[in-house]
CHARMM-style PDB file with segment names, atoms N, HN, CA, C and O in Angstrom:
ATOM      1  N   MET     1     115.768 132.861 138.664  1.00  0.00      PROA
ATOM      2  CA  MET     1     116.333 134.160 138.365  1.00  0.00      PROA
ATOM      3  C   MET     1     116.550 134.929 139.645  1.00  0.00      PROA
ATOM      4  O   MET     1     115.766 134.834 140.589  1.00  0.00      PROA
ATOM      5  N   GLY     2     117.591 135.669 139.663  1.00  0.00      PROA
ATOM      6  HN  GLY     2     118.228 135.746 138.896  1.00  0.00      PROA
ATOM      7  CA  GLY     2     117.910 136.458 140.837  1.00  0.00      PROA
ATOM      8  C   GLY     2     117.211 137.804 140.814  1.00  0.00      PROA
ATOM      9  O   GLY     2     116.501 138.135 139.864  1.00  0.00      PROA
ATOM     10  N   PHE     3     117.414 138.551 141.838  1.00  0.00      PROA
ATOM     11  HN  PHE     3     117.991 138.282 142.609  1.00  0.00      PROA
ATOM     12  CA  PHE     3     116.817 139.879 141.949  1.00  0.00      PROA
ATOM     13  C   PHE     3     117.317 140.760 140.804  1.00  0.00      PROA
ATOM     14  O   PHE     3     118.517 140.811 140.537  1.00  0.00      PROA
ATOM     15  N   GLY     4     116.398 141.452 140.129  1.00  0.00      PROA
ATOM     16  HN  GLY     4     115.423 141.411 140.346  1.00  0.00      PROA
ATOM     17  CA  GLY     4     116.769 142.346 139.048  1.00  0.00      PROA
ATOM     18  C   GLY     4     116.898 141.653 137.707  1.00  0.00      PROA
ATOM     19  O   GLY     4     117.118 142.315 136.693  1.00  0.00      PROA
ATOM     20  N   SER     5     116.767 140.350 137.676  1.00  0.00      PROA
ATOM     21  HN  SER     5     116.587 139.812 138.500  1.00  0.00      PROA
ATOM     22  CA  SER     5     116.852 139.629 136.414  1.00  0.00      PROA
ATOM     23  C   SER     5     115.495 139.621 135.737  1.00  0.00      PROA
ATOM     24  O   SER     5     114.459 139.737 136.393  1.00  0.00      PROA
ATOM     25  N   TYR     6     115.510 139.485 134.432  1.00  0.00      PROA
ATOM     26  HN  TYR     6     116.351 139.391 133.900  1.00  0.00      PROA
ATOM     27  CA  TYR     6     114.264 139.379 133.707  1.00  0.00      PROA
ATOM     28  C   TYR     6     114.489 138.533 132.465  1.00  0.00      PROA
ATOM     29  O   TYR     6     115.617 138.334 132.016  1.00  0.00      PROA
ATOM     30  N   ASP     7     113.414 138.057 131.942  1.00  0.00      PROA
ATOM     31  HN  ASP     7     112.497 138.218 132.307  1.00  0.00      PROA
ATOM     32  CA  ASP     7     113.457 137.237 130.740  1.00  0.00      PROA
ATOM     33  C   ASP     7     113.401 138.166 129.532  1.00  0.00      PROA
ATOM     34  O   ASP     7     112.387 138.826 129.305  1.00  0.00      PROA
ATOM     35  N   GLU     8     114.472 138.222 128.763  1.00  0.00      PROA
ATOM     36  HN  GLU     8     115.296 137.685 128.947  1.00  0.00      PROA
ATOM     37  CA  GLU     8     114.528 139.127 127.622  1.00  0.00      PROA
ATOM     38  C   GLU     8     113.469 138.812 126.584  1.00  0.00      PROA
ATOM     39  O   GLU     8     113.059 139.700 125.837  1.00  0.00      PROA
ATOM     40  N   SER     9     113.018 137.574 126.520  1.00  0.00      PROA
ATOM     41  HN  SER     9     113.350 136.852 127.127  1.00  0.00      PROA
ATOM     42  CA  SER     9     111.988 137.218 125.537  1.00  0.00      PROA
ATOM     43  C   SER     9     110.681 137.938 125.842  1.00  0.00      PROA
ATOM     44  O   SER     9     109.889 138.175 124.930  1.00  0.00      PROA
ATOM     45  N   GLU    10     110.435 138.291 127.103  1.00  0.00      PROA
ATOM     46  HN  GLU    10     111.078 138.098 127.844  1.00  0.00      PROA
ATOM     47  CA  GLU    10     109.230 139.032 127.461  1.00  0.00      PROA
ATOM     48  C   GLU    10     109.286 140.457 126.938  1.00  0.00      PROA
ATOM     49  O   GLU    10     108.248 141.083 126.720  1.00  0.00      PROA
ATOM     50  N   GLN    11     110.475 140.966 126.738  1.00  0.00      PROA
ATOM     51  HN  GLN    11     111.318 140.458 126.915  1.00  0.00      PROA
ATOM     52  CA  GLN    11     110.646 142.344 126.293  1.00  0.00      PROA
ATOM     53  C   GLN    11     110.480 142.492 124.781  1.00  0.00      PROA
ATOM     54  O   GLN    11     110.274 143.603 124.292  1.00  0.00      PROA
ATOM     55  N   GLU    12     110.567 141.404 124.048  1.00  0.00      PROA
ATOM     56  HN  GLU    12     110.735 140.503 124.446  1.00  0.00      PROA
ATOM     57  CA  GLU    12     110.563 141.474 122.588  1.00  0.00      PROA
ATOM     58  C   GLU    12     109.190 141.738 121.985  1.00  0.00      PROA
ATOM     59  O   GLU    12     109.075 142.521 121.043  1.00  0.00      PROA
ATOM     60  N   LYS    13     108.156 141.107 122.504  1.00  0.00      PROA
ATOM     61  HN  LYS    13     108.249 140.471 123.270  1.00  0.00      PROA
ATOM     62  CA  LYS    13     106.838 141.185 121.876  1.00  0.00      PROA
ATOM     63  C   LYS    13     105.831 141.832 122.808  1.00  0.00      PROA
ATOM     64  O   LYS    13     104.892 141.183 123.270  1.00  0.00      PROA
ATOM     65  N   GLN    14     106.025 143.085 123.077  1.00  0.00      PROA
ATOM     66  HN  GLN    14     106.788 143.612 122.702  1.00  0.00      PROA
ATOM     67  CA  GLN    14     105.078 143.789 123.923  1.00  0.00      PROA
ATOM     68  C   GLN    14     103.947 144.330 123.064  1.00  0.00      PROA
ATOM     69  O   GLN    14     104.171 144.879 121.985  1.00  0.00      PROA
ATOM     70  N   GLU    15     102.742 144.167 123.556  1.00  0.00      PROA
ATOM     71  HN  GLU    15     102.560 143.720 124.432  1.00  0.00      PROA
ATOM     72  CA  GLU    15     101.593 144.685 122.839  1.00  0.00      PROA
ATOM     73  C   GLU    15     101.228 146.046 123.401  1.00  0.00      PROA
ATOM     74  O   GLU    15     101.246 146.261 124.613  1.00  0.00      PROA
ATOM     75  N   THR    16     100.903 146.947 122.516  1.00  0.00      PROA
ATOM     76  HN  THR    16     100.889 146.773 121.531  1.00  0.00      PROA
ATOM     77  CA  THR    16     100.409 148.249 122.947  1.00  0.00      PROA
ATOM     78  C   THR    16      98.965 148.368 122.527  1.00  0.00      PROA
ATOM     79  O   THR    16      98.575 147.883 121.465  1.00  0.00      PROA
ATOM     80  N   ASN    17      98.189 148.998 123.339  1.00  0.00      PROA
ATOM     81  HN  ASN    17      98.506 149.392 124.202  1.00  0.00      PROA
ATOM     82  CA  ASN    17      96.771 149.149 123.085  1.00  0.00      PROA
ATOM     83  C   ASN    17      96.517 150.598 122.671  1.00  0.00      PROA
ATOM     84  O   ASN    17      96.367 151.475 123.521  1.00  0.00      PROA
ATOM     85  N   ASN    18      96.470 150.839 121.382  1.00  0.00      PROA
ATOM     86  HN  ASN    18      96.591 150.126 120.691  1.00  0.00      PROA
ATOM     87  CA  ASN    18      96.227 152.180 120.856  1.00  0.00      PROA
ATOM     88  C   ASN    18      94.843 152.251 120.239  1.00  0.00      PROA
ATOM     89  O   ASN    18      94.696 152.462 119.035  1.00  0.00      PROA
ATOM     90  N   ASP    19      93.840 152.074 121.069  1.00  0.00      PROA
ATOM     91  HN  ASP    19      93.960 151.902 122.046  1.00  0.00      PROA
ATOM     92  CA  ASP    19      92.468 152.117 120.569  1.00  0.00      PROA
ATOM     93  C   ASP    19      92.121 153.516 120.089  1.00  0.00      PROA
ATOM     94  O   ASP    19      92.370 154.504 120.779  1.00  0.00      PROA
ATOM     95  N   ASP    20      91.549 153.584 118.913  1.00  0.00      PROA
ATOM     96  HN  ASP    20      91.347 152.781 118.352  1.00  0.00      PROA
ATOM     97  CA  ASP    20      91.081 154.861 118.380  1.00  0.00      PROA
ATOM     98  C   ASP    20      89.632 155.105 118.771  1.00  0.00      PROA
ATOM     99  O   ASP    20      89.020 156.077 118.331  1.00  0.00      PROA
ATOM    100  N   ASP    21      89.087 154.222 119.598  1.00  0.00      PROA
ATOM    101  HN  ASP    21      89.585 153.432 119.956  1.00  0.00      PROA
ATOM    102  CA  ASP    21      87.695 154.342 120.011  1.00  0.00      PROA
ATOM    103  C   ASP    21      87.498 155.454 121.036  1.00  0.00      PROA
ATOM    104  O   ASP    21      86.379 155.931 121.231  1.00  0.00      PROA
ATOM    105  N   HSD    22      88.571 155.865 121.685  1.00  0.00      PROA
ATOM    106  HN  HSD    22      89.480 155.478 121.527  1.00  0.00      PROA
ATOM    107  CA  HSD    22      88.462 156.869 122.742  1.00  0.00      PROA
ATOM    108  C   HSD    22      88.493 158.265 122.141  1.00  0.00      PROA
ATOM    109  O   HSD    22      89.307 158.562 121.267  1.00  0.00      PROA
ATOM    110  N   GLU    23      87.601 159.108 122.618  1.00  0.00      PROA
ATOM    111  HN  GLU    23      86.940 158.867 123.328  1.00  0.00      PROA
ATOM    112  CA  GLU    23      87.578 160.483 122.138  1.00  0.00      PROA
ATOM    113  C   GLU    23      88.602 161.300 122.899  1.00  0.00      PROA
ATOM    114  O   GLU    23      88.885 161.035 124.067  1.00  0.00      PROA
ATOM    115  N   ALA    24      89.149 162.284 122.230  1.00  0.00      PROA
ATOM    116  HN  ALA    24      88.919 162.499 121.281  1.00  0.00      PROA
ATOM    117  CA  ALA    24      90.084 163.189 122.887  1.00  0.00      PROA
ATOM    118  C   ALA    24      89.316 164.082 123.853  1.00  0.00      PROA
ATOM    119  O   ALA    24      88.126 164.333 123.667  1.00  0.00      PROA
ATOM    120  N   VAL    25      89.992 164.551 124.864  1.00  0.00      PROA
ATOM    121  HN  VAL    25      90.960 164.347 125.015  1.00  0.00      PROA
ATOM    122  CA  VAL    25      89.376 165.436 125.840  1.00  0.00      PROA
ATOM    123  C   VAL    25      89.318 166.841 125.253  1.00  0.00      PROA
ATOM    124  O   VAL    25      90.333 167.381 124.814  1.00  0.00      PROA
ATOM    125  N   ASN    26      88.139 167.422 125.247  1.00  0.00      PROA
ATOM    126  HN  ASN    26      87.314 166.984 125.604  1.00  0.00      PROA
ATOM    127  CA  ASN    26      87.971 168.783 124.752  1.00  0.00      PROA
ATOM    128  C   ASN    26      87.959 169.717 125.955  1.00  0.00      PROA
ATOM    129  O   ASN    26      86.960 169.798 126.670  1.00  0.00      PROA
ATOM    130  N   VAL    27      89.062 170.421 126.181  1.00  0.00      PROA
ATOM    131  HN  VAL    27      89.873 170.356 125.600  1.00  0.00      PROA
ATOM    132  CA  VAL    27      89.174 171.271 127.362  1.00  0.00      PROA
ATOM    133  C   VAL    27      88.330 172.533 127.238  1.00  0.00      PROA
ATOM    134  O   VAL    27      88.133 173.244 128.223  1.00  0.00      PROA
ATOM    135  N   HSD    28      87.831 172.817 126.048  1.00  0.00      PROA
ATOM    136  HN  HSD    28      87.991 172.239 125.247  1.00  0.00      PROA
ATOM    137  CA  HSD    28      87.024 174.019 125.844  1.00  0.00      PROA
ATOM    138  C   HSD    28      85.529 173.697 125.751  1.00  0.00      PROA
ATOM    139  O   HSD    28      84.723 174.557 125.394  1.00  0.00      PROA
ATOM    140  N   GLU    29      85.174 172.469 126.071  1.00  0.00      PROA
ATOM    141  HN  GLU    29      85.828 171.771 126.361  1.00  0.00      PROA
ATOM    142  CA  GLU    29      83.788 172.035 125.938  1.00  0.00      PROA
ATOM    143  C   GLU    29      82.843 172.859 126.803  1.00  0.00      PROA
ATOM    144  O   GLU    29      81.711 173.124 126.399  1.00  0.00      PROA
ATOM    145  N   ASN    30      83.288 173.263 127.979  1.00  0.00      PROA
ATOM    146  HN  ASN    30      84.208 173.048 128.307  1.00  0.00      PROA
ATOM    147  CA  ASN    30      82.417 173.982 128.908  1.00  0.00      PROA
ATOM    148  C   ASN    30      82.854 175.422 129.137  1.00  0.00      PROA
ATOM    149  O   ASN    30      82.563 175.999 130.185  1.00  0.00      PROA
ATOM    150  N   ASP    31      83.548 176.005 128.170  1.00  0.00      PROA
ATOM    151  HN  ASP    31      83.784 175.537 127.319  1.00  0.00      PROA
ATOM    152  CA  ASP    31      83.923 177.419 128.288  1.00  0.00      PROA
ATOM    153  C   ASP    31      82.657 178.274 128.240  1.00  0.00      PROA
ATOM    154  O   ASP    31      81.724 177.984 127.491  1.00  0.00      PROA
ATOM    155  N   HSD    32      82.644 179.302 129.029  1.00  0.00      PROA
ATOM    156  HN  HSD    32      83.402 179.537 129.638  1.00  0.00      PROA
ATOM    157  CA  HSD    32      81.505 180.206 129.057  1.00  0.00      PROA
ATOM    158  C   HSD    32      81.991 181.631 128.847  1.00  0.00      PROA
ATOM    159  O   HSD    32      83.002 182.051 129.409  1.00  0.00      PROA
ATOM    160  N   GLN    33      81.269 182.342 128.049  1.00  0.00      PROA
ATOM    161  HN  GLN    33      80.447 182.000 127.593  1.00  0.00      PROA
ATOM    162  CA  GLN    33      81.585 183.747 127.845  1.00  0.00      PROA
ATOM    163  C   GLN    33      80.439 184.553 128.406  1.00  0.00      PROA
ATOM    164  O   GLN    33      79.273 184.189 128.256  1.00  0.00      PROA
ATOM    165  N   GLY    34      80.773 185.637 129.046  1.00  0.00      PROA
ATOM    166  HN  GLY    34      81.720 185.933 129.168  1.00  0.00      PROA
ATOM    167  CA  GLY    34      79.728 186.461 129.626  1.00  0.00      PROA
ATOM    168  C   GLY    34      80.311 187.309 130.734  1.00  0.00      PROA
ATOM    169  O   GLY    34      81.522 187.517 130.814  1.00  0.00      PROA
ATOM    170  N   GLU    35      79.452 187.781 131.564  1.00  0.00      PROA
ATOM    171  HN  GLU    35      78.469 187.612 131.499  1.00  0.00      PROA
ATOM    172  CA  GLU    35      79.906 188.621 132.662  1.00  0.00      PROA
ATOM    173  C   GLU    35      79.153 188.259 133.927  1.00  0.00      PROA
ATOM    174  O   GLU    35      78.082 187.654 133.887  1.00  0.00      PROA
ATOM    175  N   VAL    36      79.735 188.641 135.042  1.00  0.00      PROA
ATOM    176  HN  VAL    36      80.605 189.133 135.074  1.00  0.00      PROA
ATOM    177  CA  VAL    36      79.129 188.389 136.338  1.00  0.00      PROA
ATOM    178  C   VAL    36      78.747 189.727 136.939  1.00  0.00      PROA
ATOM    179  O   VAL    36      79.547 190.662 136.954  1.00  0.00      PROA
ATOM    180  N   GLN    37      77.539 189.815 137.429  1.00  0.00      PROA
ATOM    181  HN  GLN    37      76.889 189.055 137.417  1.00  0.00      PROA
ATOM    182  CA  GLN    37      77.088 191.034 138.077  1.00  0.00      PROA
ATOM    183  C   GLN    37      76.533 190.687 139.449  1.00  0.00      PROA
ATOM    184  O   GLN    37      75.927 189.633 139.647  1.00  0.00      PROA
ATOM    185  N   PHE    38      76.749 191.586 140.379  1.00  0.00      PROA
ATOM    186  HN  PHE    38      77.241 192.442 140.218  1.00  0.00      PROA
ATOM    187  CA  PHE    38      76.143 191.413 141.688  1.00  0.00      PROA
ATOM    188  C   PHE    38      75.844 192.782 142.257  1.00  0.00      PROA
ATOM    189  O   PHE    38      76.477 193.777 141.903  1.00  0.00      PROA
ATOM    190  N   GLU    39      74.886 192.811 143.126  1.00  0.00      PROA
ATOM    191  HN  GLU    39      74.372 192.003 143.413  1.00  0.00      PROA
ATOM    192  CA  GLU    39      74.505 194.062 143.769  1.00  0.00      PROA
ATOM    193  C   GLU    39      74.823 193.967 145.245  1.00  0.00      PROA
ATOM    194  O   GLU    39      74.636 192.925 145.874  1.00  0.00      PROA
ATOM    195  N   SER    40      75.305 195.067 145.786  1.00  0.00      PROA
ATOM    196  HN  SER    40      75.457 195.914 145.276  1.00  0.00      PROA
ATOM    197  CA  SER    40      75.658 195.091 147.195  1.00  0.00      PROA
ATOM    198  C   SER    40      75.193 196.410 147.797  1.00  0.00      PROA
ATOM    199  O   SER    40      75.200 197.451 147.139  1.00  0.00      PROA
ATOM    200  N   GLU    41      74.800 196.342 149.030  1.00  0.00      PROA
ATOM    201  HN  GLU    41      74.795 195.496 149.563  1.00  0.00      PROA
ATOM    202  CA  GLU    41      74.389 197.549 149.744  1.00  0.00      PROA
ATOM    203  C   GLU    41      75.608 198.364 150.177  1.00  0.00      PROA
ATOM    204  O   GLU    41      75.482 199.547 150.493  1.00  0.00      PROA
ATOM    205  N   ALA    42      76.792 197.734 150.194  1.00  0.00      PROA
ATOM    206  HN  ALA    42      76.894 196.773 149.938  1.00  0.00      PROA
ATOM    207  CA  ALA    42      77.992 198.403 150.682  1.00  0.00      PROA
ATOM    208  C   ALA    42      78.561 199.334 149.611  1.00  0.00      PROA
ATOM    209  O   ALA    42      78.507 199.042 148.416  1.00  0.00      PROA
ATOM    210  N   SER    43      79.102 200.448 150.065  1.00  0.00      PROA
ATOM    211  HN  SER    43      79.146 200.685 151.036  1.00  0.00      PROA
ATOM    212  CA  SER    43      79.733 201.375 149.133  1.00  0.00      PROA
ATOM    213  C   SER    43      81.159 200.907 148.842  1.00  0.00      PROA
ATOM    214  O   SER    43      81.688 200.034 149.529  1.00  0.00      PROA
ATOM    215  N   THR    44      81.764 201.489 147.832  1.00  0.00      PROA
ATOM    216  HN  THR    44      81.334 202.198 147.274  1.00  0.00      PROA
ATOM    217  CA  THR    44      83.150 201.156 147.490  1.00  0.00      PROA
ATOM    218  C   THR    44      84.065 201.448 148.673  1.00  0.00      PROA
ATOM    219  O   THR    44      84.967 200.662 148.964  1.00  0.00      PROA
ATOM    220  N   ASP    45      83.846 202.558 149.351  1.00  0.00      PROA
ATOM    221  HN  ASP    45      83.113 203.196 149.114  1.00  0.00      PROA
ATOM    222  CA  ASP    45      84.673 202.906 150.511  1.00  0.00      PROA
ATOM    223  C   ASP    45      84.544 201.858 151.610  1.00  0.00      PROA
ATOM    224  O   ASP    45      85.537 201.500 152.244  1.00  0.00      PROA
ATOM    225  N   ASP    46      83.321 201.362 151.840  1.00  0.00      PROA
ATOM    226  HN  ASP    46      82.515 201.654 151.325  1.00  0.00      PROA
ATOM    227  CA  ASP    46      83.105 200.318 152.843  1.00  0.00      PROA
ATOM    228  C   ASP    46      83.870 199.043 152.472  1.00  0.00      PROA
ATOM    229  O   ASP    46      84.491 198.405 153.322  1.00  0.00      PROA
ATOM    230  N   LEU    47      83.810 198.690 151.191  1.00  0.00      PROA
ATOM    231  HN  LEU    47      83.305 199.208 150.501  1.00  0.00      PROA
ATOM    232  CA  LEU    47      84.482 197.477 150.740  1.00  0.00      PROA
ATOM    233  C   LEU    47      85.996 197.604 150.841  1.00  0.00      PROA
ATOM    234  O   LEU    47      86.670 196.659 151.250  1.00  0.00      PROA
ATOM    235  N   VAL    48      86.537 198.758 150.474  1.00  0.00      PROA
ATOM    236  HN  VAL    48      85.989 199.526 150.141  1.00  0.00      PROA
ATOM    237  CA  VAL    48      87.985 198.979 150.557  1.00  0.00      PROA
ATOM    238  C   VAL    48      88.421 198.965 152.014  1.00  0.00      PROA
ATOM    239  O   VAL    48      89.483 198.434 152.339  1.00  0.00      PROA
ATOM    240  N   SER    49      87.617 199.541 152.889  1.00  0.00      PROA
ATOM    241  HN  SER    49      86.754 199.972 152.625  1.00  0.00      PROA
ATOM    242  CA  SER    49      87.928 199.539 154.313  1.00  0.00      PROA
ATOM    243  C   SER    49      87.951 198.112 154.855  1.00  0.00      PROA
ATOM    244  O   SER    49      88.844 197.744 155.617  1.00  0.00      PROA
ATOM    245  N   ARG    50      86.979 197.326 154.462  1.00  0.00      PROA
ATOM    246  HN  ARG    50      86.253 197.625 153.842  1.00  0.00      PROA
ATOM    247  CA  ARG    50      86.900 195.922 154.915  1.00  0.00      PROA
ATOM    248  C   ARG    50      88.091 195.126 154.395  1.00  0.00      PROA
ATOM    249  O   ARG    50      88.627 194.277 155.108  1.00  0.00      PROA
ATOM    250  N   LEU    51      88.512 195.395 153.155  1.00  0.00      PROA
ATOM    251  HN  LEU    51      88.078 196.085 152.577  1.00  0.00      PROA
ATOM    252  CA  LEU    51      89.684 194.728 152.602  1.00  0.00      PROA
ATOM    253  C   LEU    51      90.918 195.064 153.433  1.00  0.00      PROA
ATOM    254  O   LEU    51      91.731 194.185 153.718  1.00  0.00      PROA
ATOM    255  N   GLY    52      91.062 196.317 153.821  1.00  0.00      PROA
ATOM    256  HN  GLY    52      90.401 197.032 153.590  1.00  0.00      PROA
ATOM    257  CA  GLY    52      92.184 196.713 154.666  1.00  0.00      PROA
ATOM    258  C   GLY    52      92.168 195.981 155.999  1.00  0.00      PROA
ATOM    259  O   GLY    52      93.216 195.577 156.502  1.00  0.00      PROA
ATOM    260  N   GLU    53      90.978 195.810 156.573  1.00  0.00      PROA
ATOM    261  HN  GLU    53      90.127 196.138 156.165  1.00  0.00      PROA
ATOM    262  CA  GLU    53      90.848 195.076 157.837  1.00  0.00      PROA
ATOM    263  C   GLU    53      91.266 193.616 157.657  1.00  0.00      PROA
ATOM    264  O   GLU    53      91.936 193.042 158.516  1.00  0.00      PROA
ATOM    265  N   MET    54      90.869 193.032 156.551  1.00  0.00      PROA
ATOM    266  HN  MET    54      90.324 193.497 155.853  1.00  0.00      PROA
ATOM    267  CA  MET    54      91.216 191.626 156.292  1.00  0.00      PROA
ATOM    268  C   MET    54      92.721 191.471 156.123  1.00  0.00      PROA
ATOM    269  O   MET    54      93.296 190.487 156.589  1.00  0.00      PROA
ATOM    270  N   LYS    55      93.358 192.418 155.471  1.00  0.00      PROA
ATOM    271  HN  LYS    55      92.891 193.217 155.093  1.00  0.00      PROA
ATOM    272  CA  LYS    55      94.815 192.354 155.298  1.00  0.00      PROA
ATOM    273  C   LYS    55      95.504 192.511 156.636  1.00  0.00      PROA
ATOM    274  O   LYS    55      96.505 191.843 156.893  1.00  0.00      PROA
ATOM    275  N   ASP    56      94.996 193.372 157.486  1.00  0.00      PROA
ATOM    276  HN  ASP    56      94.183 193.915 157.277  1.00  0.00      PROA
ATOM    277  CA  ASP    56      95.580 193.554 158.814  1.00  0.00      PROA
ATOM    278  C   ASP    56      95.427 192.298 159.663  1.00  0.00      PROA
ATOM    279  O   ASP    56      96.309 191.986 160.464  1.00  0.00      PROA
ATOM    280  N   ASP    57      94.336 191.581 159.504  1.00  0.00      PROA
ATOM    281  HN  ASP    57      93.620 191.835 158.854  1.00  0.00      PROA
ATOM    282  CA  ASP    57      94.093 190.337 160.242  1.00  0.00      PROA
ATOM    283  C   ASP    57      95.121 189.270 159.868  1.00  0.00      PROA
ATOM    284  O   ASP    57      95.488 188.451 160.710  1.00  0.00      PROA
ATOM    285  N   ASP    58      95.590 189.267 158.625  1.00  0.00      PROA
ATOM    286  HN  ASP    58      95.292 189.932 157.940  1.00  0.00      PROA
ATOM    287  CA  ASP    58      96.562 188.280 158.159  1.00  0.00      PROA
ATOM    288  C   ASP    58      97.924 188.487 158.800  1.00  0.00      PROA
ATOM    289  O   ASP    58      98.700 187.542 158.941  1.00  0.00      PROA
ATOM    290  N   GLU    59      98.209 189.691 159.180  1.00  0.00      PROA
ATOM    291  HN  GLU    59      97.579 190.459 159.066  1.00  0.00      PROA
ATOM    292  CA  GLU    59      99.538 189.990 159.767  1.00  0.00      PROA
ATOM    293  C   GLU    59      99.574 189.656 161.181  1.00  0.00      PROA
ATOM    294  OT1 GLU    59     100.602 189.839 161.832  1.00  0.00      PROA
TER     295      GLU     59
END
């Protein structure tokens, strides 16, 4: 057989493996509900000022 040729008989009886033994993926299995809290010594003004400095550094 030349390049790109194939045996058509191979195309007729293809087996597919559709095992039902596999479980579906549950994307919500590890969802968590709640809140995150943290304490900081810095004031809101300090944090906003630092954010401004970080933005200036990017430029």
